[in-house]
N, C-alpha and C positions, 0 to 999 in steps of 0.2 A: 532792422534785423528781427529775427524771431525772438519774442519774449513770452515767457509763460510764468505767471505769478500765482502761486497757490496761497490759499488762506483757509481758515476754519478749523485748524487742528487744535488740540488741547488735551486736557486730562478729563477722562470720563470713567464712571464706575462700570463694572461689568453689567451687561444688559442695557446699557444706555445707548444713546444715539448721537451722532455728529454728522454735520453736512460740510463737506469740503467743496471749495470752489477754485476754479483756475481761470484767470483772465488772460486772454491771448491777444497778441498784437504783432504786427510786422509781417503778416502773411494773410492770404485769403482764407480766413478761418473756415468758411462754409464749404471749402473744397477738400478738406482734409479730415481723415479719421483721427480720433483722439483716444488716448489711453491714460489710465491711472496705473501706476506701478507702486510697489512698496518695498522697503528694505529694512529688515529687522537687524539688530546688532549680531554680527557674526554669521549672517545668512546672505545668500545671493538675492539680488533684486528680482522680484517676481511680478508677473502681470496680475493686476487685480480686476480690471474691467476695461472694455473698449467699446467705442461707439462709432458708427459709420458717419460719413460727412453730413448726410441729411438727417441722421438720427434714426433711421429705420431699422438698423441692425445693431445688436449689442452682443458682447461676449463677456463671460465672467470666469474668474479663476474658481476652481472647484471648492475651495475653502470658504468662499464668500457668497456663493450662489444661494439665492433666496433671502439673503440678509442685506446685501448692498444693491443699490440701483444707480446706474450712470445715466446722465441726461445732458442735453446741451441746448443752448439758446444761441442760434446763429445770428440773431439780430443784435445780441449783446456781446458776441464773441466770448462766451463763457461755457465751460463744461463743469458739471457738478458730480459729486459722488455722495449719495445719501447712504449712511452706514447705520444700520439698526442692529439690535441684539449683539452689541460689541462684546468681544471676549478678550482676555489678556493676550491671547495669541495674535490679536490684530494690532498689537503695539508695534509701531514701525514709523519710519519716515515715509510719507506718501508723496509721490511725484506725478506731476502732470507731464504728458509727453506727446509729441507728434513726430512724424517723419516727412520730410520734404526734400525733394531732389536727392534722395538716397542718404540723407543725413538725419539722424535721430536727435531731436532737441528735447531738453529737459528743463523743468523749472528748478527752483532752489530747494523745493521740498517743504513739507509742513509736518511737524511731529504730532503723532497721535499716540497717547498713552492710555491704556485701559487698565485701571488698577483700583482696588478698594482701599 
């Protein structure tokens, strides 16, 4: 079955950096687009970034454009999110996600807290 396992979250000061990773299994990873979403307390889940199956195309949410970079390694079945210049507004649970056969799959999430 599809499994997505995020890692790399934690506490970081404003202006700092974190790199999130998502290990995927149970499907042909290289055939599917991947996305990162986030959900802050009391807010709806929002798209952070997406990457096409071969990694040639990326999309970003407006609030993270220029600060975050999504990448993937199809040989290792992993997708990463490099987050720079972090702000308190980036505090959220970050989720790795893909859609297969019309079903959206989610990881368990990893907490990112940006605070001094």
